[in-house]
C-alpha positions, 0 to 999 in steps of 0.5 A: 836430106831435104832439110839439109839442102834447105839449111845449106841454101839459107846459110849460102844466103848469109854468105852472100850477104857477108855473114860469117858462116863457113860450110864444112861438110854438113857442119855449119860453123860461125866464125867470129872476127878477132877483137884484138888490134895493134896500136901505134903509140908514142913514148912520152919521154923520148917521143919514139913511135912503136907498135904494140899489141892491144892485149899484151900479157907482159909489160911493154917498154920503150925500145929506146929509153926503157920507160914502161908504156903499157901494162897488162890488166888481164884483158886489154892493155892499159896504155900509158902513152899517147895513142897515134893510130889503131891498126886494123 
């Protein structure tokens, strides 16, 4: 019991320092930040701006002209247009 109290105080210290631990009962879970982001891109053909997912699993086409602006690679998306902004 004393060991759990000591561990709880250690993880509370991590929480106070901005650590990513969540205390759920007597279980300590490490929560990871997501690595995926949304990206604002501009179509090279018609200059339309749109927001796409950075790890898209299907081909992304421009909503105006239909040109392919991003294609999947099995992980991150291969973007074939100009990136204007990465959204957090």
